mmCIF file as gemmi writes it, N, C-alpha and C atoms, coordinates in Angstrom:
data_model
loop_
_atom_site.group_PDB
_atom_site.id
_atom_site.type_symbol
_atom_site.label_atom_id
_atom_site.label_alt_id
_atom_site.label_comp_id
_atom_site.label_asym_id
_atom_site.label_entity_id
_atom_site.label_seq_id
_atom_site.pdbx_PDB_ins_code
_atom_site.Cartn_x
_atom_site.Cartn_y
_atom_site.Cartn_z
_atom_site.occupancy
_atom_site.B_iso_or_equiv
_atom_site.pdbx_formal_charge
_atom_site.auth_seq_id
_atom_site.auth_asym_id
_atom_site.pdbx_PDB_model_num
ATOM 1 N N . UNK Axp A 1 ? -2.15 10.635 16.397 1 0 ? 1 A 1
ATOM 2 C CA . UNK Axp A 1 ? -3.103 9.542 16.398 1 0 ? 1 A 1
ATOM 3 C C . UNK Axp A 1 ? -2.73 8.567 15.285 1 0 ? 1 A 1
ATOM 4 N N . UNK Axp A 2 ? -2.716 7.298 15.613 1 0 ? 2 A 1
ATOM 5 C CA . UNK Axp A 2 ? -2.405 6.282 14.609 1 0 ? 2 A 1
ATOM 6 C C . UNK Axp A 2 ? -3.627 6.02 13.758 1 0 ? 2 A 1
ATOM 7 N N . UNK Axp A 3 ? -3.39 5.862 12.455 1 0 ? 3 A 1
ATOM 8 C CA . UNK Axp A 3 ? -4.473 5.64 11.507 1 0 ? 3 A 1
ATOM 9 C C . UNK Axp A 3 ? -4.396 4.228 10.955 1 0 ? 3 A 1
ATOM 10 N N . UNK Axp A 4 ? -5.573 3.629 10.774 1 0 ? 4 A 1
ATOM 11 C CA . UNK Axp A 4 ? -5.634 2.316 10.156 1 0 ? 4 A 1
ATOM 12 C C . UNK Axp A 4 ? -6.741 2.302 9.108 1 0 ? 4 A 1
ATOM 13 N N . UNK Axp A 5 ? -6.601 1.387 8.193 1 0 ? 5 A 1
ATOM 14 C CA . UNK Axp A 5 ? -7.59 1.156 7.145 1 0 ? 5 A 1
ATOM 15 C C . UNK Axp A 5 ? -8.139 -0.248 7.352 1 0 ? 5 A 1
ATOM 16 N N . UNK Axp A 6 ? -9.464 -0.356 7.383 1 0 ? 6 A 1
ATOM 17 C CA . UNK Axp A 6 ? -10.116 -1.652 7.561 1 0 ? 6 A 1
ATOM 18 C C . UNK Axp A 6 ? -10.974 -1.916 6.331 1 0 ? 6 A 1
ATOM 19 N N . UNK Axp A 7 ? -10.791 -3.093 5.734 1 0 ? 7 A 1
ATOM 20 C CA . UNK Axp A 7 ? -11.595 -3.499 4.582 1 0 ? 7 A 1
ATOM 21 C C . UNK Axp A 7 ? -12.303 -4.789 4.96 1 0 ? 7 A 1
ATOM 22 N N . UNK Axp A 8 ? -13.631 -4.766 4.906 1 0 ? 8 A 1
ATOM 23 C CA . UNK Axp A 8 ? -14.414 -5.972 5.169 1 0 ? 8 A 1
ATOM 24 C C . UNK Axp A 8 ? -15.697 -5.885 4.368 1 0 ? 8 A 1
ATOM 25 N N . UNK Axp A 9 ? -16.081 -6.991 3.741 1 0 ? 9 A 1
ATOM 26 C CA . UNK Axp A 9 ? -17.27 -6.97 2.892 1 0 ? 9 A 1
ATOM 27 C C . UNK Axp A 9 ? -18.573 -7.135 3.67 1 0 ? 9 A 1
ATOM 28 N N . UNK Axp A 10 ? -18.481 -7.382 4.965 1 0 ? 10 A 1
ATOM 29 C CA . UNK Axp A 10 ? -19.681 -7.494 5.784 1 0 ? 10 A 1
ATOM 30 C C . UNK Axp A 10 ? -19.862 -6.185 6.57 1 0 ? 10 A 1
ATOM 31 N N . UNK Axp A 11 ? -20.948 -5.442 6.297 1 0 ? 11 A 1
ATOM 32 C CA . UNK Axp A 11 ? -21.125 -4.132 6.939 1 0 ? 11 A 1
ATOM 33 C C . UNK Axp A 11 ? -21.175 -4.2 8.46 1 0 ? 11 A 1
ATOM 34 N N . UNK Axp A 12 ? -21.772 -5.235 9.018 1 0 ? 12 A 1
ATOM 35 C CA . UNK Axp A 12 ? -21.85 -5.346 10.48 1 0 ? 12 A 1
ATOM 36 C C . UNK Axp A 12 ? -20.474 -5.558 11.095 1 0 ? 12 A 1
ATOM 37 N N . UNK Axp A 13 ? -19.696 -6.444 10.485 1 0 ? 13 A 1
ATOM 38 C CA . UNK Axp A 13 ? -18.34 -6.695 10.974 1 0 ? 13 A 1
ATOM 39 C C . UNK Axp A 13 ? -17.5 -5.44 10.846 1 0 ? 13 A 1
ATOM 40 N N . UNK Axp A 14 ? -17.608 -4.762 9.722 1 0 ? 14 A 1
ATOM 41 C CA . UNK Axp A 14 ? -16.857 -3.533 9.498 1 0 ? 14 A 1
ATOM 42 C C . UNK Axp A 14 ? -17.197 -2.493 10.561 1 0 ? 14 A 1
ATOM 43 N N . UNK Axp A 15 ? -18.478 -2.323 10.85 1 0 ? 15 A 1
ATOM 44 C CA . UNK Axp A 15 ? -18.897 -1.348 11.862 1 0 ? 15 A 1
ATOM 45 C C . UNK Axp A 15 ? -18.321 -1.667 13.239 1 0 ? 15 A 1
ATOM 46 N N . UNK Axp A 16 ? -18.336 -2.942 13.614 1 0 ? 16 A 1
ATOM 47 C CA . UNK Axp A 16 ? -17.807 -3.354 14.916 1 0 ? 16 A 1
ATOM 48 C C . UNK Axp A 16 ? -16.309 -3.097 14.999 1 0 ? 16 A 1
ATOM 49 N N . UNK Axp A 17 ? -15.585 -3.457 13.944 1 0 ? 17 A 1
ATOM 50 C CA . UNK Axp A 17 ? -14.131 -3.263 13.943 1 0 ? 17 A 1
ATOM 51 C C . UNK Axp A 17 ? -13.795 -1.773 14.005 1 0 ? 17 A 1
ATOM 52 N N . UNK Axp A 18 ? -14.511 -0.963 13.233 1 0 ? 18 A 1
ATOM 53 C CA . UNK Axp A 18 ? -14.275 0.485 13.258 1 0 ? 18 A 1
ATOM 54 C C . UNK Axp A 18 ? -14.514 1.031 14.662 1 0 ? 18 A 1
ATOM 55 N N . UNK Axp A 19 ? -15.645 0.687 15.258 1 0 ? 19 A 1
ATOM 56 C CA . UNK Axp A 19 ? -15.978 1.155 16.603 1 0 ? 19 A 1
ATOM 57 C C . UNK Axp A 19 ? -14.925 0.73 17.615 1 0 ? 19 A 1
ATOM 58 N N . UNK Axp A 20 ? -14.507 -0.524 17.545 1 0 ? 20 A 1
ATOM 59 C CA . UNK Axp A 20 ? -13.501 -1.046 18.463 1 0 ? 20 A 1
ATOM 60 C C . UNK Axp A 20 ? -12.213 -0.222 18.395 1 0 ? 20 A 1
ATOM 61 N N . UNK Axp A 21 ? -11.715 -0.007 17.176 1 0 ? 21 A 1
ATOM 62 C CA . UNK Axp A 21 ? -10.444 0.705 17.052 1 0 ? 21 A 1
ATOM 63 C C . UNK Axp A 21 ? -10.579 2.192 17.364 1 0 ? 21 A 1
ATOM 64 N N . UNK Axp A 22 ? -11.733 2.778 17.097 1 0 ? 22 A 1
ATOM 65 C CA . UNK Axp A 22 ? -11.94 4.168 17.505 1 0 ? 22 A 1
ATOM 66 C C . UNK Axp A 22 ? -11.926 4.278 19.024 1 0 ? 22 A 1
ATOM 67 N N . UNK Axp A 23 ? -12.504 3.299 19.715 1 0 ? 23 A 1
ATOM 68 C CA . UNK Axp A 23 ? -12.472 3.283 21.179 1 0 ? 23 A 1
ATOM 69 C C . UNK Axp A 23 ? -11.052 3.086 21.707 1 0 ? 23 A 1
ATOM 70 N N . UNK Axp A 24 ? -10.2 2.454 20.901 1 0 ? 24 A 1
ATOM 71 C CA . UNK Axp A 24 ? -8.794 2.246 21.271 1 0 ? 24 A 1
ATOM 72 C C . UNK Axp A 24 ? -7.919 3.444 20.905 1 0 ? 24 A 1
ATOM 73 N N . UNK Axp A 25 ? -8.53 4.492 20.334 1 0 ? 25 A 1
ATOM 74 C CA . UNK Axp A 25 ? -7.789 5.714 20.033 1 0 ? 25 A 1
ATOM 75 C C . UNK Axp A 25 ? -7.242 5.812 18.624 1 0 ? 25 A 1
ATOM 76 N N . UNK Axp A 26 ? -7.703 4.965 17.725 1 0 ? 26 A 1
ATOM 77 C CA . UNK Axp A 26 ? -7.252 4.991 16.34 1 0 ? 26 A 1
ATOM 78 C C . UNK Axp A 26 ? -8.193 5.841 15.488 1 0 ? 26 A 1
ATOM 79 N N . UNK Axp A 27 ? -7.642 6.442 14.45 1 0 ? 27 A 1
ATOM 80 C CA . UNK Axp A 27 ? -8.453 7.036 13.391 1 0 ? 27 A 1
ATOM 81 C C . UNK Axp A 27 ? -8.64 5.943 12.353 1 0 ? 27 A 1
ATOM 82 N N . UNK Axp A 28 ? -9.885 5.638 11.993 1 0 ? 28 A 1
ATOM 83 C CA . UNK Axp A 28 ? -10.173 4.475 11.157 1 0 ? 28 A 1
ATOM 84 C C . UNK Axp A 28 ? -10.872 4.887 9.869 1 0 ? 28 A 1
ATOM 85 N N . UNK Axp A 29 ? -10.357 4.39 8.753 1 0 ? 29 A 1
ATOM 86 C CA . UNK Axp A 29 ? -11.032 4.497 7.467 1 0 ? 29 A 1
ATOM 87 C C . UNK Axp A 29 ? -11.555 3.107 7.155 1 0 ? 29 A 1
ATOM 88 N N . UNK Axp A 30 ? -12.853 2.977 6.936 1 0 ? 30 A 1
ATOM 89 C CA . UNK Axp A 30 ? -13.451 1.682 6.637 1 0 ? 30 A 1
ATOM 90 C C . UNK Axp A 30 ? -13.925 1.617 5.199 1 0 ? 30 A 1
ATOM 91 N N . UNK Axp A 31 ? -13.591 0.53 4.521 1 0 ? 31 A 1
ATOM 92 C CA . UNK Axp A 31 ? -14.028 0.3 3.143 1 0 ? 31 A 1
ATOM 93 C C . UNK Axp A 31 ? -14.705 -1.059 3.051 1 0 ? 31 A 1
ATOM 94 N N . UNK Axp A 32 ? -15.706 -1.149 2.172 1 0 ? 32 A 1
ATOM 95 C CA . UNK Axp A 32 ? -16.42 -2.411 1.963 1 0 ? 32 A 1
ATOM 96 C C . UNK Axp A 32 ? -15.737 -3.31 0.924 1 0 ? 32 A 1
ATOM 97 N N . UNK Axp A 33 ? -14.856 -2.746 0.105 1 0 ? 33 A 1
ATOM 98 C CA . UNK Axp A 33 ? -14.125 -3.54 -0.882 1 0 ? 33 A 1
ATOM 99 C C . UNK Axp A 33 ? -12.822 -2.828 -1.206 1 0 ? 33 A 1
ATOM 100 N N . UNK Axp A 34 ? -12.015 -3.467 -2.023 1 0 ? 34 A 1
ATOM 101 C CA . UNK Axp A 34 ? -10.69 -2.928 -2.347 1 0 ? 34 A 1
ATOM 102 C C . UNK Axp A 34 ? -10.671 -2.058 -3.599 1 0 ? 34 A 1
ATOM 103 N N . UNK Axp A 35 ? -11.832 -1.795 -4.181 1 0 ? 35 A 1
ATOM 104 C CA . UNK Axp A 35 ? -11.887 -1.044 -5.434 1 0 ? 35 A 1
ATOM 105 C C . UNK Axp A 35 ? -11.193 0.31 -5.301 1 0 ? 35 A 1
ATOM 106 N N . UNK Axp A 36 ? -11.488 1.034 -4.219 1 0 ? 36 A 1
ATOM 107 C CA . UNK Axp A 36 ? -10.9 2.354 -4.027 1 0 ? 36 A 1
ATOM 108 C C . UNK Axp A 36 ? -9.715 2.346 -3.075 1 0 ? 36 A 1
ATOM 109 N N . UNK Axp A 37 ? -9.159 1.184 -2.83 1 0 ? 37 A 1
ATOM 110 C CA . UNK Axp A 37 ? -8.076 1.069 -1.858 1 0 ? 37 A 1
ATOM 111 C C . UNK Axp A 37 ? -6.906 1.983 -2.185 1 0 ? 37 A 1
ATOM 112 N N . UNK Axp A 38 ? -6.414 1.913 -3.405 1 0 ? 38 A 1
ATOM 113 C CA . UNK Axp A 38 ? -5.226 2.696 -3.749 1 0 ? 38 A 1
ATOM 114 C C . UNK Axp A 38 ? -5.519 4.184 -3.814 1 0 ? 38 A 1
ATOM 115 N N . UNK Axp A 39 ? -6.769 4.557 -4.055 1 0 ? 39 A 1
ATOM 116 C CA . UNK Axp A 39 ? -7.145 5.964 -4.018 1 0 ? 39 A 1
ATOM 117 C C . UNK Axp A 39 ? -7.32 6.452 -2.583 1 0 ? 39 A 1
ATOM 118 N N . UNK Axp A 40 ? -7.47 5.526 -1.639 1 0 ? 40 A 1
ATOM 119 C CA . UNK Axp A 40 ? -7.744 5.874 -0.25 1 0 ? 40 A 1
ATOM 120 C C . UNK Axp A 40 ? -6.486 6.025 0.59 1 0 ? 40 A 1
ATOM 121 N N . UNK Axp A 41 ? -5.367 5.526 0.094 1 0 ? 41 A 1
ATOM 122 C CA . UNK Axp A 41 ? -4.125 5.615 0.861 1 0 ? 41 A 1
ATOM 123 C C . UNK Axp A 41 ? -3.112 6.453 0.103 1 0 ? 41 A 1
ATOM 124 N N . UNK Axp A 42 ? -2.188 7.002 0.847 1 0 ? 42 A 1
ATOM 125 C CA . UNK Axp A 42 ? -1.152 7.827 0.252 1 0 ? 42 A 1
ATOM 126 C C . UNK Axp A 42 ? -0.054 6.946 -0.319 1 0 ? 42 A 1
ATOM 127 N N . UNK Axp A 43 ? 0.458 7.314 -1.483 1 0 ? 43 A 1
ATOM 128 C CA . UNK Axp A 43 ? 1.546 6.54 -2.103 1 0 ? 43 A 1
ATOM 129 C C . UNK Axp A 43 ? 2.906 6.83 -1.491 1 0 ? 43 A 1
ATOM 130 N N . UNK Axp A 44 ? 2.952 7.712 -0.496 1 0 ? 44 A 1
ATOM 131 C CA . UNK Axp A 44 ? 4.247 8.056 0.096 1 0 ? 44 A 1
ATOM 132 C C . UNK Axp A 44 ? 4.761 6.995 1.067 1 0 ? 44 A 1
ATOM 133 N N . UNK Axp A 45 ? 3.934 6.059 1.448 1 0 ? 45 A 1
ATOM 134 C CA . UNK Axp A 45 ? 4.337 5.024 2.391 1 0 ? 45 A 1
ATOM 135 C C . UNK Axp A 45 ? 5.048 3.896 1.664 1 0 ? 45 A 1
ATOM 136 N N . UNK Axp A 46 ? 6.172 3.487 2.213 1 0 ? 46 A 1
ATOM 137 C CA . UNK Axp A 46 ? 6.899 2.366 1.604 1 0 ? 46 A 1
ATOM 138 C C . UNK Axp A 46 ? 6.275 1.03 1.993 1 0 ? 46 A 1
ATOM 139 N N . UNK Axp A 47 ? 5.786 0.969 3.219 1 0 ? 47 A 1
ATOM 140 C CA . UNK Axp A 47 ? 5.195 -0.291 3.665 1 0 ? 47 A 1
ATOM 141 C C . UNK Axp A 47 ? 4.04 -0.006 4.608 1 0 ? 47 A 1
ATOM 142 N N . UNK Axp A 48 ? 2.925 -0.571 4.297 1 0 ? 48 A 1
ATOM 143 C CA . UNK Axp A 48 ? 1.767 -0.507 5.169 1 0 ? 48 A 1
ATOM 144 C C . UNK Axp A 48 ? 1.54 -1.927 5.672 1 0 ? 48 A 1
ATOM 145 N N . UNK Axp A 49 ? 1.614 -2.146 6.99 1 0 ? 49 A 1
ATOM 146 C CA . UNK Axp A 49 ? 1.406 -3.5 7.494 1 0 ? 49 A 1
ATOM 147 C C . UNK Axp A 49 ? -0.018 -3.974 7.217 1 0 ? 49 A 1
ATOM 148 N N . UNK Axp A 50 ? -0.124 -5.25 6.896 1 0 ? 50 A 1
ATOM 149 C CA . UNK Axp A 50 ? -1.416 -5.841 6.544 1 0 ? 50 A 1
ATOM 150 C C . UNK Axp A 50 ? -1.692 -7.005 7.485 1 0 ? 50 A 1
ATOM 151 N N . UNK Axp A 51 ? -2.878 -6.971 8.117 1 0 ? 51 A 1
ATOM 152 C CA . UNK Axp A 51 ? -3.368 -8.078 8.92 1 0 ? 51 A 1
ATOM 153 C C . UNK Axp A 51 ? -4.534 -8.672 8.153 1 0 ? 51 A 1
ATOM 154 N N . UNK Axp A 52 ? -4.37 -9.897 7.711 1 0 ? 52 A 1
ATOM 155 C CA . UNK Axp A 52 ? -5.415 -10.544 6.915 1 0 ? 52 A 1
ATOM 156 C C . UNK Axp A 52 ? -6.306 -11.372 7.829 1 0 ? 52 A 1
ATOM 157 N N . UNK Axp A 53 ? -7.628 -11.287 7.566 1 0 ? 53 A 1
ATOM 158 C CA . UNK Axp A 53 ? -8.596 -12.057 8.336 1 0 ? 53 A 1
ATOM 159 C C . UNK Axp A 53 ? -9.425 -12.885 7.364 1 0 ? 53 A 1
ATOM 160 N N . UNK Axp A 54 ? -9.761 -14.107 7.773 1 0 ? 54 A 1
ATOM 161 C CA . UNK Axp A 54 ? -10.58 -14.965 6.919 1 0 ? 54 A 1
ATOM 162 C C . UNK Axp A 54 ? -11.349 -15.957 7.767 1 0 ? 54 A 1
ATOM 163 N N . UNK Axp A 55 ? -12.524 -16.344 7.273 1 0 ? 55 A 1
ATOM 164 C CA . UNK Axp A 55 ? -13.297 -17.396 7.932 1 0 ? 55 A 1
ATOM 165 C C . UNK Axp A 55 ? -12.835 -18.772 7.49 1 0 ? 55 A 1
ATOM 166 N N . UNK Axp A 56 ? -11.96 -18.828 6.507 1 0 ? 56 A 1
ATOM 167 C CA . UNK Axp A 56 ? -11.448 -20.097 5.997 1 0 ? 56 A 1
ATOM 168 C C . UNK Axp A 56 ? -10.36 -20.593 6.942 1 0 ? 56 A 1
ATOM 169 N N . UNK Axp A 57 ? -10.586 -21.744 7.572 1 0 ? 57 A 1
ATOM 170 C CA . UNK Axp A 57 ? -9.595 -22.302 8.491 1 0 ? 57 A 1
ATOM 171 C C . UNK Axp A 57 ? -8.296 -22.61 7.768 1 0 ? 57 A 1
ATOM 172 N N . UNK Axp A 58 ? -7.229 -22.295 8.413 1 0 ? 58 A 1
ATOM 173 C CA . UNK Axp A 58 ? -5.871 -22.569 7.912 1 0 ? 58 A 1
ATOM 174 C C . UNK Axp A 58 ? -5.624 -21.955 6.54 1 0 ? 58 A 1
ATOM 175 N N . UNK Axp A 59 ? -6.272 -20.854 6.246 1 0 ? 59 A 1
ATOM 176 C CA . UNK Axp A 59 ? -6.1 -20.142 4.982 1 0 ? 59 A 1
ATOM 177 C C . UNK Axp A 59 ? -4.619 -19.842 4.719 1 0 ? 59 A 1
ATOM 178 N N . UNK Axp A 60 ? -3.906 -19.472 5.78 1 0 ? 60 A 1
ATOM 179 C CA . UNK Axp A 60 ? -2.501 -19.096 5.645 1 0 ? 60 A 1
ATOM 180 C C . UNK Axp A 60 ? -1.593 -20.267 5.304 1 0 ? 60 A 1
ATOM 181 N N . UNK Axp A 61 ? -2.065 -21.495 5.43 1 0 ? 61 A 1
ATOM 182 C CA . UNK Axp A 61 ? -1.257 -22.67 5.079 1 0 ? 61 A 1
ATOM 183 C C . UNK Axp A 61 ? -1.585 -23.234 3.704 1 0 ? 61 A 1
ATOM 184 N N . UNK Axp A 62 ? -2.509 -22.62 2.988 1 0 ? 62 A 1
ATOM 185 C CA . UNK Axp A 62 ? -2.94 -23.118 1.687 1 0 ? 62 A 1
ATOM 186 C C . UNK Axp A 62 ? -2.009 -22.58 0.601 1 0 ? 62 A 1
ATOM 187 N N . UNK Axp A 63 ? -1.21 -23.439 -0.06 1 0 ? 63 A 1
ATOM 188 C CA . UNK Axp A 63 ? -0.275 -22.963 -1.091 1 0 ? 63 A 1
ATOM 189 C C . UNK Axp A 63 ? -0.974 -22.338 -2.293 1 0 ? 63 A 1
ATOM 190 N N . UNK Axp A 64 ? -2.264 -22.639 -2.479 1 0 ? 64 A 1
ATOM 191 C CA . UNK Axp A 64 ? -3.006 -22.048 -3.59 1 0 ? 64 A 1
ATOM 192 C C . UNK Axp A 64 ? -3.444 -20.619 -3.289 1 0 ? 64 A 1
ATOM 193 N N . UNK Axp A 65 ? -3.379 -20.243 -2.016 1 0 ? 65 A 1
ATOM 194 C CA . UNK Axp A 65 ? -3.775 -18.903 -1.589 1 0 ? 65 A 1
ATOM 195 C C . UNK Axp A 65 ? -2.637 -18.295 -0.781 1 0 ? 65 A 1
ATOM 196 N N . UNK Axp A 66 ? -1.63 -17.776 -1.45 1 0 ? 66 A 1
ATOM 197 C CA . UNK Axp A 66 ? -0.474 -17.259 -0.721 1 0 ? 66 A 1
ATOM 198 C C . UNK Axp A 66 ? -0.864 -16.093 0.176 1 0 ? 66 A 1
ATOM 199 N N . UNK Axp A 67 ? -0.224 -16.016 1.315 1 0 ? 67 A 1
ATOM 200 C CA . UNK Axp A 67 ? -0.484 -14.963 2.277 1 0 ? 67 A 1
ATOM 201 C C . UNK Axp A 67 ? 0.319 -13.726 1.886 1 0 ? 67 A 1
ATOM 202 N N . UNK Axp A 68 ? -0.38 -12.692 1.504 1 0 ? 68 A 1
ATOM 203 C CA . UNK Axp A 68 ? 0.267 -11.427 1.167 1 0 ? 68 A 1
ATOM 204 C C . UNK Axp A 68 ? 0.004 -10.44 2.296 1 0 ? 68 A 1
ATOM 205 N N . UNK Axp A 69 ? 0.354 -10.87 3.488 1 0 ? 69 A 1
ATOM 206 C CA . UNK Axp A 69 ? 0.091 -10.057 4.667 1 0 ? 69 A 1
ATOM 207 C C . UNK Axp A 69 ? 1.235 -10.234 5.653 1 0 ? 69 A 1
ATOM 208 N N . UNK Axp A 70 ? 1.28 -9.325 6.618 1 0 ? 70 A 1
ATOM 209 C CA . UNK Axp A 70 ? 2.317 -9.394 7.645 1 0 ? 70 A 1
ATOM 210 C C . UNK Axp A 70 ? 1.909 -10.291 8.805 1 0 ? 70 A 1
ATOM 211 N N . UNK Axp A 71 ? 0.622 -10.484 8.963 1 0 ? 71 A 1
ATOM 212 C CA . UNK Axp A 71 ? 0.11 -11.365 10.002 1 0 ? 71 A 1
ATOM 213 C C . UNK Axp A 71 ? -1.285 -11.824 9.589 1 0 ? 71 A 1
ATOM 214 N N . UNK Axp A 72 ? -1.817 -12.766 10.337 1 0 ? 72 A 1
ATOM 215 C CA . UNK Axp A 72 ? -3.076 -13.398 9.97 1 0 ? 72 A 1
ATOM 216 C C . UNK Axp A 72 ? -3.884 -13.686 11.224 1 0 ? 72 A 1
ATOM 217 N N . UNK Axp A 73 ? -5.206 -13.589 11.096 1 0 ? 73 A 1
ATOM 218 C CA . UNK Axp A 73 ? -6.1 -13.965 12.19 1 0 ? 73 A 1
ATOM 219 C C . UNK Axp A 73 ? -7.348 -14.598 11.573 1 0 ? 73 A 1
ATOM 220 N N . UNK Axp A 74 ? -7.802 -15.697 12.191 1 0 ? 74 A 1
ATOM 221 C CA . UNK Axp A 74 ? -8.991 -16.378 11.69 1 0 ? 74 A 1
ATOM 222 C C . UNK Axp A 74 ? -10.241 -15.785 12.313 1 0 ? 74 A 1
ATOM 223 N N . UNK Axp A 75 ? -11.32 -15.734 11.524 1 0 ? 75 A 1
ATOM 224 C CA . UNK Axp A 75 ? -12.628 -15.35 12.042 1 0 ? 75 A 1
ATOM 225 C C . UNK Axp A 75 ? -13.338 -16.617 12.504 1 0 ? 75 A 1
ATOM 226 N N . UNK Axp A 76 ? -14.095 -16.586 13.554 1 0 ? 76 A 1
ATOM 227 C CA . UNK Axp A 76 ? -14.288 -15.442 14.429 1 0 ? 76 A 1
ATOM 228 C C . UNK Axp A 76 ? -13.017 -15.181 15.229 1 0 ? 76 A 1
ATOM 229 N N . UNK Axp A 77 ? -12.756 -13.938 15.509 1 0 ? 77 A 1
ATOM 230 C CA . UNK Axp A 77 ? -11.531 -13.559 16.185 1 0 ? 77 A 1
ATOM 231 C C . UNK Axp A 77 ? -11.836 -12.969 17.55 1 0 ? 77 A 1
ATOM 232 N N . UNK Axp A 78 ? -10.866 -13.073 18.422 1 0 ? 78 A 1
ATOM 233 C CA . UNK Axp A 78 ? -10.941 -12.449 19.732 1 0 ? 78 A 1
ATOM 234 C C . UNK Axp A 78 ? -10.548 -10.985 19.556 1 0 ? 78 A 1
ATOM 235 N N . UNK Axp A 79 ? -11.375 -10.067 20.023 1 0 ? 79 A 1
ATOM 236 C CA . UNK Axp A 79 ? -11.125 -8.639 19.813 1 0 ? 79 A 1
ATOM 237 C C . UNK Axp A 79 ? -9.803 -8.196 20.424 1 0 ? 79 A 1
ATOM 238 N N . UNK Axp A 80 ? -9.476 -8.7 21.604 1 0 ? 80 A 1
ATOM 239 C CA . UNK Axp A 80 ? -8.21 -8.322 22.242 1 0 ? 80 A 1
ATOM 240 C C . UNK Axp A 80 ? -7.012 -8.802 21.432 1 0 ? 80 A 1
ATOM 241 N N . UNK Axp A 81 ? -7.122 -9.992 20.848 1 0 ? 81 A 1
ATOM 242 C CA . UNK Axp A 81 ? -6.034 -10.528 20.016 1 0 ? 81 A 1
ATOM 243 C C . UNK Axp A 81 ? -5.863 -9.663 18.768 1 0 ? 81 A 1
ATOM 244 N N . UNK Axp A 82 ? -6.977 -9.264 18.15 1 0 ? 82 A 1
ATOM 245 C CA . UNK Axp A 82 ? -6.896 -8.438 16.95 1 0 ? 82 A 1
ATOM 246 C C . UNK Axp A 82 ? -6.236 -7.091 17.263 1 0 ? 82 A 1
ATOM 247 N N . UNK Axp A 83 ? -6.663 -6.449 18.333 1 0 ? 83 A 1
ATOM 248 C CA . UNK Axp A 83 ? -6.071 -5.156 18.709 1 0 ? 83 A 1
ATOM 249 C C . UNK Axp A 83 ? -4.582 -5.33 19.001 1 0 ? 83 A 1
ATOM 250 N N . UNK Axp A 84 ? -4.232 -6.386 19.695 1 0 ? 84 A 1
ATOM 251 C CA . UNK Axp A 84 ? -2.827 -6.65 20.014 1 0 ? 84 A 1
ATOM 252 C C . UNK Axp A 84 ? -1.987 -6.848 18.757 1 0 ? 84 A 1
ATOM 253 N N . UNK Axp A 85 ? -2.516 -7.608 17.795 1 0 ? 85 A 1
ATOM 254 C CA . UNK Axp A 85 ? -1.791 -7.834 16.546 1 0 ? 85 A 1
ATOM 255 C C . UNK Axp A 85 ? -1.607 -6.531 15.768 1 0 ? 85 A 1
ATOM 256 N N . UNK Axp A 86 ? -2.65 -5.698 15.732 1 0 ? 86 A 1
ATOM 257 C CA . UNK Axp A 86 ? -2.544 -4.422 15.023 1 0 ? 86 A 1
ATOM 258 C C . UNK Axp A 86 ? -1.515 -3.528 15.698 1 0 ? 86 A 1
ATOM 259 N N . UNK Axp A 87 ? -1.559 -3.431 17.021 1 0 ? 87 A 1
ATOM 260 C CA . UNK Axp A 87 ? -0.569 -2.606 17.739 1 0 ? 87 A 1
ATOM 261 C C . UNK Axp A 87 ? 0.854 -3.107 17.486 1 0 ? 87 A 1
ATOM 262 N N . UNK Axp A 88 ? 1.031 -4.422 17.49 1 0 ? 88 A 1
ATOM 263 C CA . UNK Axp A 88 ? 2.341 -5.002 17.238 1 0 ? 88 A 1
ATOM 264 C C . UNK Axp A 88 ? 2.84 -4.661 15.836 1 0 ? 88 A 1
ATOM 265 N N . UNK Axp A 89 ? 1.968 -4.815 14.849 1 0 ? 89 A 1
ATOM 266 C CA . UNK Axp A 89 ? 2.353 -4.483 13.476 1 0 ? 89 A 1
ATOM 267 C C . UNK Axp A 89 ? 2.712 -3.01 13.351 1 0 ? 89 A 1
ATOM 268 N N . UNK Axp A 90 ? 1.938 -2.154 13.996 1 0 ? 90 A 1
ATOM 269 C CA . UNK Axp A 90 ? 2.196 -0.716 13.882 1 0 ? 90 A 1
ATOM 270 C C . UNK Axp A 90 ? 3.484 -0.317 14.598 1 0 ? 90 A 1
ATOM 271 N N . UNK Axp A 91 ? 3.807 -0.99 15.691 1 0 ? 91 A 1
ATOM 272 C CA . UNK Axp A 91 ? 5.042 -0.7 16.4 1 0 ? 91 A 1
ATOM 273 C C . UNK Axp A 91 ? 6.272 -1.125 15.616 1 0 ? 91 A 1
ATOM 274 N N . UNK Axp A 92 ? 6.09 -2.082 14.702 1 0 ? 92 A 1
ATOM 275 C CA . UNK Axp A 92 ? 7.219 -2.578 13.902 1 0 ? 92 A 1
ATOM 276 C C . UNK Axp A 92 ? 7.414 -1.83 12.603 1 0 ? 92 A 1
ATOM 277 N N . UNK Axp A 93 ? 6.535 -0.889 12.286 1 0 ? 93 A 1
ATOM 278 C CA . UNK Axp A 93 ? 6.641 -0.135 11.04 1 0 ? 93 A 1
ATOM 279 C C . UNK Axp A 93 ? 7.8 0.848 11.139 1 0 ? 93 A 1
ATOM 280 N N . UNK Axp A 94 ? 8.619 0.843 10.113 1 0 ? 94 A 1
ATOM 281 C CA . UNK Axp A 94 ? 9.712 1.818 10.043 1 0 ? 94 A 1
ATOM 282 C C . UNK Axp A 94 ? 9.165 3.107 9.47 1 0 ? 94 A 1
ATOM 283 N N . UNK Axp A 95 ? 9.385 4.198 10.198 1 0 ? 95 A 1
ATOM 284 C CA . UNK Axp A 95 ? 8.934 5.502 9.72 1 0 ? 95 A 1
ATOM 285 C C . UNK Axp A 95 ? 9.954 6.038 8.741 1 0 ? 95 A 1
ATOM 286 N N . UNK Axp A 96 ? 9.483 6.309 7.514 1 0 ? 96 A 1
ATOM 287 C CA . UNK Axp A 96 ? 10.38 6.791 6.46 1 0 ? 96 A 1
ATOM 288 C C . UNK Axp A 96 ? 10.097 8.242 6.154 1 0 ? 96 A 1
């Protein structure tokens, strides 16, 4: 089973995303903030793909806010697009 970590500061959004990915067959760890992020993931991974989401339009084009992610999606997002992007990122991960 593929595992993903979802971080969102809105509890309702987090619940929906968790439910969606569990229905898609993923094991999901949901966090409300990044405080415990590094304690929640294993350090044995060389690269964990990151899909960044934001309500800020064109966030990924703002030079003051560099994109530290492998892909980006704006909120509100289409659920099918989000699942597709996550599957694509996971398929491109090199297993080490």
